[in-house]
mmCIF file of the N, C-alpha and C atoms, coordinates in Angstrom:
data_MODEL
# 
_entry.id   MODEL 
# 
loop_
_atom_site.group_PDB 
_atom_site.id 
_atom_site.type_symbol 
_atom_site.label_atom_id 
_atom_site.label_alt_id 
_atom_site.label_comp_id 
_atom_site.label_asym_id 
_atom_site.label_entity_id 
_atom_site.label_seq_id 
_atom_site.pdbx_PDB_ins_code 
_atom_site.Cartn_x 
_atom_site.Cartn_y 
_atom_site.Cartn_z 
_atom_site.occupancy 
_atom_site.B_iso_or_equiv 
_atom_site.pdbx_formal_charge 
_atom_site.auth_seq_id 
_atom_site.auth_comp_id 
_atom_site.auth_asym_id 
_atom_site.auth_atom_id 
_atom_site.pdbx_PDB_model_num 
ATOM 1   N N  . MET A 1 1  ? 111.296 93.551  88.320  1.00 0.00 ? 1  MET A N  1 
ATOM 2   C CA . MET A 1 1  ? 110.149 93.703  87.534  1.00 0.00 ? 1  MET A CA 1 
ATOM 3   C C  . MET A 1 1  ? 109.610 94.549  86.839  1.00 0.00 ? 1  MET A C  1 
ATOM 4   N N  . ILE A 1 2  ? 110.453 95.789  86.906  1.00 0.00 ? 2  ILE A N  1 
ATOM 5   C CA . ILE A 1 2  ? 110.157 96.847  85.979  1.00 0.00 ? 2  ILE A CA 1 
ATOM 6   C C  . ILE A 1 2  ? 110.754 96.635  84.989  1.00 0.00 ? 2  ILE A C  1 
ATOM 7   N N  . GLY A 1 3  ? 109.990 96.782  83.849  1.00 0.00 ? 3  GLY A N  1 
ATOM 8   C CA . GLY A 1 3  ? 109.885 96.072  82.765  1.00 0.00 ? 3  GLY A CA 1 
ATOM 9   C C  . GLY A 1 3  ? 109.139 94.937  81.980  1.00 0.00 ? 3  GLY A C  1 
ATOM 10  N N  . ARG A 1 4  ? 108.930 94.342  83.098  1.00 0.00 ? 4  ARG A N  1 
ATOM 11  C CA . ARG A 1 4  ? 108.343 92.845  82.509  1.00 0.00 ? 4  ARG A CA 1 
ATOM 12  C C  . ARG A 1 4  ? 106.616 93.069  82.549  1.00 0.00 ? 4  ARG A C  1 
ATOM 13  N N  . TYR A 1 5  ? 106.443 92.393  81.663  1.00 0.00 ? 5  TYR A N  1 
ATOM 14  C CA . TYR A 1 5  ? 104.994 92.145  81.015  1.00 0.00 ? 5  TYR A CA 1 
ATOM 15  C C  . TYR A 1 5  ? 104.235 91.623  82.448  1.00 0.00 ? 5  TYR A C  1 
ATOM 16  N N  . VAL A 1 6  ? 102.937 92.327  82.597  1.00 0.00 ? 6  VAL A N  1 
ATOM 17  C CA . VAL A 1 6  ? 101.917 91.818  83.742  1.00 0.00 ? 6  VAL A CA 1 
ATOM 18  C C  . VAL A 1 6  ? 100.605 91.680  82.762  1.00 0.00 ? 6  VAL A C  1 
ATOM 19  N N  . ARG A 1 7  ? 99.773  91.043  83.533  1.00 0.00 ? 7  ARG A N  1 
ATOM 20  C CA . ARG A 1 7  ? 98.448  91.442  83.288  1.00 0.00 ? 7  ARG A CA 1 
ATOM 21  C C  . ARG A 1 7  ? 97.557  91.652  84.795  1.00 0.00 ? 7  ARG A C  1 
ATOM 22  N N  . MET A 1 8  ? 96.513  92.393  84.241  1.00 0.00 ? 8  MET A N  1 
ATOM 23  C CA . MET A 1 8  ? 95.547  92.876  85.704  1.00 0.00 ? 8  MET A CA 1 
ATOM 24  C C  . MET A 1 8  ? 94.618  91.234  86.124  1.00 0.00 ? 8  MET A C  1 
ATOM 25  N N  . VAL A 1 9  ? 95.087  90.679  87.097  1.00 0.00 ? 9  VAL A N  1 
ATOM 26  C CA . VAL A 1 9  ? 93.934  89.844  87.560  1.00 0.00 ? 9  VAL A CA 1 
ATOM 27  C C  . VAL A 1 9  ? 92.479  90.308  87.450  1.00 0.00 ? 9  VAL A C  1 
ATOM 28  N N  . VAL A 1 10 ? 92.139  91.397  87.138  1.00 0.00 ? 10 VAL A N  1 
ATOM 29  C CA . VAL A 1 10 ? 90.648  91.488  87.026  1.00 0.00 ? 10 VAL A CA 1 
ATOM 30  C C  . VAL A 1 10 ? 90.073  91.635  85.462  1.00 0.00 ? 10 VAL A C  1 
ATOM 31  N N  . ALA A 1 11 ? 91.044  91.733  84.748  1.00 0.00 ? 11 ALA A N  1 
ATOM 32  C CA . ALA A 1 11 ? 90.787  91.355  83.450  1.00 0.00 ? 11 ALA A CA 1 
ATOM 33  C C  . ALA A 1 11 ? 91.893  90.997  82.566  1.00 0.00 ? 11 ALA A C  1 
ATOM 34  N N  . PRO A 1 12 ? 92.173  89.796  82.930  1.00 0.00 ? 12 PRO A N  1 
ATOM 35  C CA . PRO A 1 12 ? 93.554  89.000  82.558  1.00 0.00 ? 12 PRO A CA 1 
ATOM 36  C C  . PRO A 1 12 ? 93.351  89.158  80.828  1.00 0.00 ? 12 PRO A C  1 
ATOM 37  N N  . ASN A 1 13 ? 92.685  89.230  80.152  1.00 0.00 ? 13 ASN A N  1 
ATOM 38  C CA . ASN A 1 13 ? 92.529  89.314  78.699  1.00 0.00 ? 13 ASN A CA 1 
ATOM 39  C C  . ASN A 1 13 ? 92.487  90.748  77.985  1.00 0.00 ? 13 ASN A C  1 
ATOM 40  N N  . THR A 1 14 ? 92.533  91.338  78.776  1.00 0.00 ? 14 THR A N  1 
ATOM 41  C CA . THR A 1 14 ? 92.524  92.557  77.914  1.00 0.00 ? 14 THR A CA 1 
ATOM 42  C C  . THR A 1 14 ? 93.601  93.807  78.932  1.00 0.00 ? 14 THR A C  1 
ATOM 43  N N  . ARG A 1 15 ? 93.635  93.604  79.886  1.00 0.00 ? 15 ARG A N  1 
ATOM 44  C CA . ARG A 1 15 ? 94.170  94.703  80.489  1.00 0.00 ? 15 ARG A CA 1 
ATOM 45  C C  . ARG A 1 15 ? 95.907  93.837  80.836  1.00 0.00 ? 15 ARG A C  1 
ATOM 46  N N  . ILE A 1 16 ? 97.013  94.266  79.687  1.00 0.00 ? 16 ILE A N  1 
ATOM 47  C CA . ILE A 1 16 ? 98.373  94.236  79.538  1.00 0.00 ? 16 ILE A CA 1 
ATOM 48  C C  . ILE A 1 16 ? 98.917  95.179  79.261  1.00 0.00 ? 16 ILE A C  1 
ATOM 49  N N  . GLY A 1 17 ? 100.308 94.768  80.271  1.00 0.00 ? 17 GLY A N  1 
ATOM 50  C CA . GLY A 1 17 ? 101.107 96.149  80.306  1.00 0.00 ? 17 GLY A CA 1 
ATOM 51  C C  . GLY A 1 17 ? 102.519 95.614  80.603  1.00 0.00 ? 17 GLY A C  1 
ATOM 52  N N  . THR A 1 18 ? 102.921 96.753  80.643  1.00 0.00 ? 18 THR A N  1 
ATOM 53  C CA . THR A 1 18 ? 104.582 96.759  81.606  1.00 0.00 ? 18 THR A CA 1 
ATOM 54  C C  . THR A 1 18 ? 104.524 97.029  82.854  1.00 0.00 ? 18 THR A C  1 
ATOM 55  N N  . ILE A 1 19 ? 105.437 96.936  83.964  1.00 0.00 ? 19 ILE A N  1 
ATOM 56  C CA . ILE A 1 19 ? 105.657 97.566  85.007  1.00 0.00 ? 19 ILE A CA 1 
ATOM 57  C C  . ILE A 1 19 ? 106.299 98.561  84.836  1.00 0.00 ? 19 ILE A C  1 
ATOM 58  N N  . ALA A 1 20 ? 106.470 100.063 85.094  1.00 0.00 ? 20 ALA A N  1 
ATOM 59  C CA . ALA A 1 20 ? 107.298 101.293 84.654  1.00 0.00 ? 20 ALA A CA 1 
ATOM 60  C C  . ALA A 1 20 ? 107.700 101.651 85.748  1.00 0.00 ? 20 ALA A C  1 
ATOM 61  N N  . ALA A 1 21 ? 107.569 101.305 87.334  1.00 0.00 ? 21 ALA A N  1 
ATOM 62  C CA . ALA A 1 21 ? 107.973 101.590 88.613  1.00 0.00 ? 21 ALA A CA 1 
ATOM 63  C C  . ALA A 1 21 ? 107.668 100.764 89.839  1.00 0.00 ? 21 ALA A C  1 
ATOM 64  N N  . ALA A 1 22 ? 107.946 101.261 90.675  1.00 0.00 ? 22 ALA A N  1 
ATOM 65  C CA . ALA A 1 22 ? 108.083 100.325 92.111  1.00 0.00 ? 22 ALA A CA 1 
ATOM 66  C C  . ALA A 1 22 ? 107.842 101.137 93.087  1.00 0.00 ? 22 ALA A C  1 
ATOM 67  N N  . ARG A 1 23 ? 107.014 101.215 94.296  1.00 0.00 ? 23 ARG A N  1 
ATOM 68  C CA . ARG A 1 23 ? 107.152 102.090 95.001  1.00 0.00 ? 23 ARG A CA 1 
ATOM 69  C C  . ARG A 1 23 ? 106.825 100.791 96.724  1.00 0.00 ? 23 ARG A C  1 
ATOM 70  N N  . PHE A 1 24 ? 107.307 100.928 97.607  1.00 0.00 ? 24 PHE A N  1 
ATOM 71  C CA . PHE A 1 24 ? 107.350 99.891  98.888  1.00 0.00 ? 24 PHE A CA 1 
ATOM 72  C C  . PHE A 1 24 ? 106.718 101.048 100.110 1.00 0.00 ? 24 PHE A C  1 
ATOM 73  N N  . ASP A 1 25 ? 105.707 100.375 100.553 1.00 0.00 ? 25 ASP A N  1 
ATOM 74  C CA . ASP A 1 25 ? 105.400 101.005 101.798 1.00 0.00 ? 25 ASP A CA 1 
ATOM 75  C C  . ASP A 1 25 ? 105.039 99.827  102.839 1.00 0.00 ? 25 ASP A C  1 
ATOM 76  N N  . ARG A 1 26 ? 105.857 100.275 104.063 1.00 0.00 ? 26 ARG A N  1 
ATOM 77  C CA . ARG A 1 26 ? 106.127 99.096  104.790 1.00 0.00 ? 26 ARG A CA 1 
ATOM 78  C C  . ARG A 1 26 ? 105.779 97.663  104.157 1.00 0.00 ? 26 ARG A C  1 
ATOM 79  N N  . ASP A 1 27 ? 104.765 97.186  104.254 1.00 0.00 ? 27 ASP A N  1 
ATOM 80  C CA . ASP A 1 27 ? 104.642 95.730  103.664 1.00 0.00 ? 27 ASP A CA 1 
ATOM 81  C C  . ASP A 1 27 ? 104.057 95.654  102.900 1.00 0.00 ? 27 ASP A C  1 
ATOM 82  N N  . HIS A 1 28 ? 103.775 96.793  101.701 1.00 0.00 ? 28 HIS A N  1 
ATOM 83  C CA . HIS A 1 28 ? 103.184 96.665  100.762 1.00 0.00 ? 28 HIS A CA 1 
ATOM 84  C C  . HIS A 1 28 ? 103.917 97.061  99.304  1.00 0.00 ? 28 HIS A C  1 
ATOM 85  N N  . ALA A 1 29 ? 104.072 96.605  98.256  1.00 0.00 ? 29 ALA A N  1 
ATOM 86  C CA . ALA A 1 29 ? 104.521 96.919  97.062  1.00 0.00 ? 29 ALA A CA 1 
ATOM 87  C C  . ALA A 1 29 ? 103.089 96.973  96.098  1.00 0.00 ? 29 ALA A C  1 
ATOM 88  N N  . SER A 1 30 ? 103.811 98.481  95.698  1.00 0.00 ? 30 SER A N  1 
ATOM 89  C CA . SER A 1 30 ? 102.784 98.843  94.588  1.00 0.00 ? 30 SER A CA 1 
ATOM 90  C C  . SER A 1 30 ? 103.481 99.144  93.486  1.00 0.00 ? 30 SER A C  1 
ATOM 91  N N  . PHE A 1 31 ? 103.147 98.785  92.199  1.00 0.00 ? 31 PHE A N  1 
ATOM 92  C CA . PHE A 1 31 ? 103.779 98.844  91.027  1.00 0.00 ? 31 PHE A CA 1 
ATOM 93  C C  . PHE A 1 31 ? 102.868 99.995  90.154  1.00 0.00 ? 31 PHE A C  1 
ATOM 94  N N  . LEU A 1 32 ? 103.630 100.234 89.030  1.00 0.00 ? 32 LEU A N  1 
ATOM 95  C CA . LEU A 1 32 ? 102.980 101.682 88.368  1.00 0.00 ? 32 LEU A CA 1 
ATOM 96  C C  . LEU A 1 32 ? 102.587 100.790 86.889  1.00 0.00 ? 32 LEU A C  1 
ATOM 97  N N  . PHE A 1 33 ? 101.465 100.587 86.547  1.00 0.00 ? 33 PHE A N  1 
ATOM 98  C CA . PHE A 1 33 ? 101.035 99.656  85.338  1.00 0.00 ? 33 PHE A CA 1 
ATOM 99  C C  . PHE A 1 33 ? 100.775 100.751 84.031  1.00 0.00 ? 33 PHE A C  1 
ATOM 100 N N  . HIS A 1 34 ? 101.843 100.299 82.825  1.00 0.00 ? 34 HIS A N  1 
ATOM 101 C CA . HIS A 1 34 ? 101.870 100.829 81.832  1.00 0.00 ? 34 HIS A CA 1 
ATOM 102 C C  . HIS A 1 34 ? 101.282 99.811  80.446  1.00 0.00 ? 34 HIS A C  1 
ATOM 103 N N  . GLN A 1 35 ? 99.979  100.385 80.118  1.00 0.00 ? 35 GLN A N  1 
ATOM 104 C CA . GLN A 1 35 ? 99.776  99.388  79.537  1.00 0.00 ? 35 GLN A CA 1 
ATOM 105 C C  . GLN A 1 35 ? 100.087 99.726  78.131  1.00 0.00 ? 35 GLN A C  1 
ATOM 106 N N  . ASP A 1 36 ? 100.010 98.289  77.394  1.00 0.00 ? 36 ASP A N  1 
ATOM 107 C CA . ASP A 1 36 ? 100.728 97.919  76.174  1.00 0.00 ? 36 ASP A CA 1 
ATOM 108 C C  . ASP A 1 36 ? 100.323 99.151  75.343  1.00 0.00 ? 36 ASP A C  1 
ATOM 109 N N  . PRO A 1 37 ? 101.361 99.752  74.368  1.00 0.00 ? 37 PRO A N  1 
ATOM 110 C CA . PRO A 1 37 ? 100.892 100.927 73.885  1.00 0.00 ? 37 PRO A CA 1 
ATOM 111 C C  . PRO A 1 37 ? 99.784  100.122 72.217  1.00 0.00 ? 37 PRO A C  1 
ATOM 112 N N  . ARG A 1 38 ? 100.021 99.085  72.070  1.00 0.00 ? 38 ARG A N  1 
ATOM 113 C CA . ARG A 1 38 ? 99.508  98.951  70.738  1.00 0.00 ? 38 ARG A CA 1 
ATOM 114 C C  . ARG A 1 38 ? 97.846  98.320  70.961  1.00 0.00 ? 38 ARG A C  1 
ATOM 115 N N  . ILE A 1 39 ? 97.795  98.502  72.195  1.00 0.00 ? 39 ILE A N  1 
ATOM 116 C CA . ILE A 1 39 ? 95.891  97.905  72.477  1.00 0.00 ? 39 ILE A CA 1 
ATOM 117 C C  . ILE A 1 39 ? 95.236  99.826  72.795  1.00 0.00 ? 39 ILE A C  1 
ATOM 118 N N  . GLU A 1 40 ? 94.339  99.418  71.461  1.00 0.00 ? 40 GLU A N  1 
ATOM 119 C CA . GLU A 1 40 ? 93.628  100.827 71.107  1.00 0.00 ? 40 GLU A CA 1 
ATOM 120 C C  . GLU A 1 40 ? 92.942  101.339 72.518  1.00 0.00 ? 40 GLU A C  1 
ATOM 121 N N  . TYR A 1 41 ? 92.185  100.381 73.385  1.00 0.00 ? 41 TYR A N  1 
ATOM 122 C CA . TYR A 1 41 ? 91.746  101.250 74.328  1.00 0.00 ? 41 TYR A CA 1 
ATOM 123 C C  . TYR A 1 41 ? 92.423  101.457 75.530  1.00 0.00 ? 41 TYR A C  1 
ATOM 124 N N  . LYS A 1 42 ? 92.488  102.942 75.656  1.00 0.00 ? 42 LYS A N  1 
ATOM 125 C CA . LYS A 1 42 ? 93.558  103.625 76.515  1.00 0.00 ? 42 LYS A CA 1 
ATOM 126 C C  . LYS A 1 42 ? 93.405  103.229 77.883  1.00 0.00 ? 42 LYS A C  1 
ATOM 127 N N  . LEU A 1 43 ? 94.202  102.841 79.010  1.00 0.00 ? 43 LEU A N  1 
ATOM 128 C CA . LEU A 1 43 ? 93.718  102.866 80.604  1.00 0.00 ? 43 LEU A CA 1 
ATOM 129 C C  . LEU A 1 43 ? 94.914  104.025 80.646  1.00 0.00 ? 43 LEU A C  1 
ATOM 130 N N  . PRO A 1 44 ? 94.830  104.819 81.603  1.00 0.00 ? 44 PRO A N  1 
ATOM 131 C CA . PRO A 1 44 ? 95.772  106.013 81.993  1.00 0.00 ? 44 PRO A CA 1 
ATOM 132 C C  . PRO A 1 44 ? 97.144  104.927 83.132  1.00 0.00 ? 44 PRO A C  1 
ATOM 133 N N  . ASP A 1 45 ? 98.223  105.317 82.915  1.00 0.00 ? 45 ASP A N  1 
ATOM 134 C CA . ASP A 1 45 ? 99.119  104.780 83.969  1.00 0.00 ? 45 ASP A CA 1 
ATOM 135 C C  . ASP A 1 45 ? 97.988  104.539 85.288  1.00 0.00 ? 45 ASP A C  1 
ATOM 136 N N  . VAL A 1 46 ? 98.387  103.530 86.241  1.00 0.00 ? 46 VAL A N  1 
ATOM 137 C CA . VAL A 1 46 ? 97.886  103.171 87.532  1.00 0.00 ? 46 VAL A CA 1 
ATOM 138 C C  . VAL A 1 46 ? 98.724  102.618 88.258  1.00 0.00 ? 46 VAL A C  1 
ATOM 139 N N  . TRP A 1 47 ? 98.586  103.090 89.528  1.00 0.00 ? 47 TRP A N  1 
ATOM 140 C CA . TRP A 1 47 ? 99.290  102.742 90.864  1.00 0.00 ? 47 TRP A CA 1 
ATOM 141 C C  . TRP A 1 47 ? 98.373  101.250 90.919  1.00 0.00 ? 47 TRP A C  1 
ATOM 142 N N  . ILE A 1 48 ? 99.229  100.071 91.388  1.00 0.00 ? 48 ILE A N  1 
ATOM 143 C CA . ILE A 1 48 ? 98.148  98.910  91.159  1.00 0.00 ? 48 ILE A CA 1 
ATOM 144 C C  . ILE A 1 48 ? 99.454  97.439  92.123  1.00 0.00 ? 48 ILE A C  1 
ATOM 145 N N  . ARG A 1 49 ? 98.497  97.171  93.593  1.00 0.00 ? 49 ARG A N  1 
ATOM 146 C CA . ARG A 1 49 ? 99.301  96.392  94.418  1.00 0.00 ? 49 ARG A CA 1 
ATOM 147 C C  . ARG A 1 49 ? 99.955  95.054  93.633  1.00 0.00 ? 49 ARG A C  1 
ATOM 148 N N  . ASP A 1 50 ? 100.877 94.498  94.338  1.00 0.00 ? 50 ASP A N  1 
ATOM 149 C CA . ASP A 1 50 ? 100.877 93.385  93.692  1.00 0.00 ? 50 ASP A CA 1 
ATOM 150 C C  . ASP A 1 50 ? 100.309 92.133  93.313  1.00 0.00 ? 50 ASP A C  1 
ATOM 151 N N  . SER A 1 51 ? 99.111  92.317  94.456  1.00 0.00 ? 51 SER A N  1 
ATOM 152 C CA . SER A 1 51 ? 98.345  91.049  94.310  1.00 0.00 ? 51 SER A CA 1 
ATOM 153 C C  . SER A 1 51 ? 97.189  91.106  93.129  1.00 0.00 ? 51 SER A C  1 
ATOM 154 N N  . GLU A 1 52 ? 97.285  92.084  92.607  1.00 0.00 ? 52 GLU A N  1 
ATOM 155 C CA . GLU A 1 52 ? 96.323  92.507  91.496  1.00 0.00 ? 52 GLU A CA 1 
ATOM 156 C C  . GLU A 1 52 ? 97.137  92.122  89.765  1.00 0.00 ? 52 GLU A C  1 
ATOM 157 N N  . ILE A 1 53 ? 97.787  92.197  90.226  1.00 0.00 ? 53 ILE A N  1 
ATOM 158 C CA . ILE A 1 53 ? 98.514  91.388  88.724  1.00 0.00 ? 53 ILE A CA 1 
ATOM 159 C C  . ILE A 1 53 ? 99.450  90.218  88.812  1.00 0.00 ? 53 ILE A C  1 
ATOM 160 N N  . GLU A 1 54 ? 99.835  89.669  87.661  1.00 0.00 ? 54 GLU A N  1 
ATOM 161 C CA . GLU A 1 54 ? 100.301 88.467  87.439  1.00 0.00 ? 54 GLU A CA 1 
ATOM 162 C C  . GLU A 1 54 ? 101.203 88.702  86.285  1.00 0.00 ? 54 GLU A C  1 
ATOM 163 N N  . GLU A 1 55 ? 102.482 88.055  86.388  1.00 0.00 ? 55 GLU A N  1 
ATOM 164 C CA . GLU A 1 55 ? 103.223 87.924  85.200  1.00 0.00 ? 55 GLU A CA 1 
ATOM 165 C C  . GLU A 1 55 ? 103.299 87.487  84.118  1.00 0.00 ? 55 GLU A C  1 
ATOM 166 N N  . CYS A 1 56 ? 103.185 87.865  82.925  1.00 0.00 ? 56 CYS A N  1 
ATOM 167 C CA . CYS A 1 56 ? 102.787 87.135  81.870  1.00 0.00 ? 56 CYS A CA 1 
ATOM 168 C C  . CYS A 1 56 ? 103.868 87.316  80.563  1.00 0.00 ? 56 CYS A C  1 
ATOM 169 N N  . PRO A 1 57 ? 103.679 86.466  79.391  1.00 0.00 ? 57 PRO A N  1 
ATOM 170 C CA . PRO A 1 57 ? 104.787 86.634  78.297  1.00 0.00 ? 57 PRO A CA 1 
ATOM 171 C C  . PRO A 1 57 ? 104.003 88.128  77.697  1.00 0.00 ? 57 PRO A C  1 
ATOM 172 N N  . GLN A 1 58 ? 105.006 88.620  76.781  1.00 0.00 ? 58 GLN A N  1 
ATOM 173 C CA . GLN A 1 58 ? 104.707 89.818  75.885  1.00 0.00 ? 58 GLN A CA 1 
ATOM 174 C C  . GLN A 1 58 ? 103.625 89.699  75.051  1.00 0.00 ? 58 GLN A C  1 
ATOM 175 N N  . PRO A 1 59 ? 102.477 90.192  74.735  1.00 0.00 ? 59 PRO A N  1 
ATOM 176 C CA . PRO A 1 59 ? 101.302 89.493  73.723  1.00 0.00 ? 59 PRO A CA 1 
ATOM 177 C C  . PRO A 1 59 ? 102.016 89.958  72.400  1.00 0.00 ? 59 PRO A C  1 
ATOM 178 N N  . THR A 1 60 ? 101.651 88.636  71.569  1.00 0.00 ? 60 THR A N  1 
ATOM 179 C CA . THR A 1 60 ? 101.812 88.428  69.992  1.00 0.00 ? 60 THR A CA 1 
ATOM 180 C C  . THR A 1 60 ? 101.309 89.592  69.395  1.00 0.00 ? 60 THR A C  1 
ATOM 181 N N  . GLU A 1 61 ? 101.338 89.980  68.034  1.00 0.00 ? 61 GLU A N  1 
ATOM 182 C CA . GLU A 1 61 ? 100.382 91.045  67.224  1.00 0.00 ? 61 GLU A CA 1 
ATOM 183 C C  . GLU A 1 61 ? 99.350  90.373  67.312  1.00 0.00 ? 61 GLU A C  1 
ATOM 184 N N  . GLU A 1 62 ? 99.384  88.907  67.199  1.00 0.00 ? 62 GLU A N  1 
ATOM 185 C CA . GLU A 1 62 ? 97.858  88.445  66.840  1.00 0.00 ? 62 GLU A CA 1 
ATOM 186 C C  . GLU A 1 62 ? 96.886  88.889  68.200  1.00 0.00 ? 62 GLU A C  1 
ATOM 187 N N  . GLU A 1 63 ? 97.935  88.597  69.612  1.00 0.00 ? 63 GLU A N  1 
ATOM 188 C CA . GLU A 1 63 ? 97.062  88.648  70.272  1.00 0.00 ? 63 GLU A CA 1 
ATOM 189 C C  . GLU A 1 63 ? 96.619  89.889  70.659  1.00 0.00 ? 63 GLU A C  1 
ATOM 190 N N  . VAL A 1 64 ? 97.095  91.240  70.351  1.00 0.00 ? 64 VAL A N  1 
ATOM 191 C CA . VAL A 1 64 ? 96.730  92.402  70.404  1.00 0.00 ? 64 VAL A CA 1 
ATOM 192 C C  . VAL A 1 64 ? 95.643  92.895  69.032  1.00 0.00 ? 64 VAL A C  1 
ATOM 193 N N  . ALA A 1 65 ? 95.740  92.311  68.517  1.00 0.00 ? 65 ALA A N  1 
ATOM 194 C CA . ALA A 1 65 ? 94.806  92.104  67.220  1.00 0.00 ? 65 ALA A CA 1 
ATOM 195 C C  . ALA A 1 65 ? 93.337  91.556  67.812  1.00 0.00 ? 65 ALA A C  1 
ATOM 196 N N  . MET A 1 66 ? 93.396  90.525  68.712  1.00 0.00 ? 66 MET A N  1 
ATOM 197 C CA . MET A 1 66 ? 92.183  89.993  69.397  1.00 0.00 ? 66 MET A CA 1 
ATOM 198 C C  . MET A 1 66 ? 91.828  90.958  70.137  1.00 0.00 ? 66 MET A C  1 
ATOM 199 N N  . ILE A 1 67 ? 92.535  91.544  71.212  1.00 0.00 ? 67 ILE A N  1 
ATOM 200 C CA . ILE A 1 67 ? 91.870  92.651  72.426  1.00 0.00 ? 67 ILE A CA 1 
ATOM 201 C C  . ILE A 1 67 ? 91.445  93.170  71.798  1.00 0.00 ? 67 ILE A C  1 
ATOM 202 N N  . ASN A 1 68 ? 91.948  94.454  70.482  1.00 0.00 ? 68 ASN A N  1 
ATOM 203 C CA . ASN A 1 68 ? 91.240  95.335  70.328  1.00 0.00 ? 68 ASN A CA 1 
ATOM 204 C C  . ASN A 1 68 ? 90.281  94.708  69.130  1.00 0.00 ? 68 ASN A C  1 
ATOM 205 N N  . ASN A 1 69 ? 90.058  93.811  68.848  1.00 0.00 ? 69 ASN A N  1 
ATOM 206 C CA . ASN A 1 69 ? 88.597  93.663  68.214  1.00 0.00 ? 69 ASN A CA 1 
ATOM 207 C C  . ASN A 1 69 ? 87.659  93.318  69.406  1.00 0.00 ? 69 ASN A C  1 
ATOM 208 N N  . MET A 1 70 ? 87.924  93.067  70.623  1.00 0.00 ? 70 MET A N  1 
ATOM 209 C CA . MET A 1 70 ? 87.149  92.638  71.775  1.00 0.00 ? 70 MET A CA 1 
ATOM 210 C C  . MET A 1 70 ? 86.466  93.994  72.291  1.00 0.00 ? 70 MET A C  1 
ATOM 211 N N  . THR A 1 71 ? 87.394  95.040  72.364  1.00 0.00 ? 71 THR A N  1 
ATOM 212 C CA . THR A 1 71 ? 87.125  96.503  72.584  1.00 0.00 ? 71 THR A CA 1 
ATOM 213 C C  . THR A 1 71 ? 85.841  96.851  71.841  1.00 0.00 ? 71 THR A C  1 
ATOM 214 N N  . ILE A 1 72 ? 84.619  97.382  72.811  1.00 0.00 ? 72 ILE A N  1 
ATOM 215 C CA . ILE A 1 72 ? 83.323  98.171  72.039  1.00 0.00 ? 72 ILE A CA 1 
ATOM 216 C C  . ILE A 1 72 ? 83.878  99.130  71.595  1.00 0.00 ? 72 ILE A C  1 
ATOM 217 N N  . ARG A 1 73 ? 83.341  99.369  70.345  1.00 0.00 ? 73 ARG A N  1 
ATOM 218 C CA . ARG A 1 73 ? 83.688  100.755 69.425  1.00 0.00 ? 73 ARG A CA 1 
ATOM 219 C C  . ARG A 1 73 ? 82.117  101.855 69.855  1.00 0.00 ? 73 ARG A C  1 
ATOM 220 N N  . ASP A 1 74 ? 82.175  102.704 69.962  1.00 0.00 ? 74 ASP A N  1 
ATOM 221 C CA . ASP A 1 74 ? 81.406  103.684 69.851  1.00 0.00 ? 74 ASP A CA 1 
ATOM 222 C C  . ASP A 1 74 ? 81.136  104.783 68.581  1.00 0.00 ? 74 ASP A C  1 
ATOM 223 N N  . ASP A 1 75 ? 81.314  104.051 67.433  1.00 0.00 ? 75 ASP A N  1 
ATOM 224 C CA . ASP A 1 75 ? 81.031  104.947 66.195  1.00 0.00 ? 75 ASP A CA 1 
ATOM 225 C C  . ASP A 1 75 ? 80.003  105.873 66.235  1.00 0.00 ? 75 ASP A C  1 
# 
């Protein structure tokens, strides 16, 4: 699963990235989520359980532009 694109279940339209690493603890798997660098609103790398993500295709440039347009900006 490392290197594959995933989205967070809690925010599937805006939290899209790749799996950078994996760790296993008894019955649970956790994955290091690395947000797609094209997305302007930065989320730090975070460890997340397998139940909190779902695999998805890599977002197109148009999809990334839509995500960036949805971001609330404080100018």
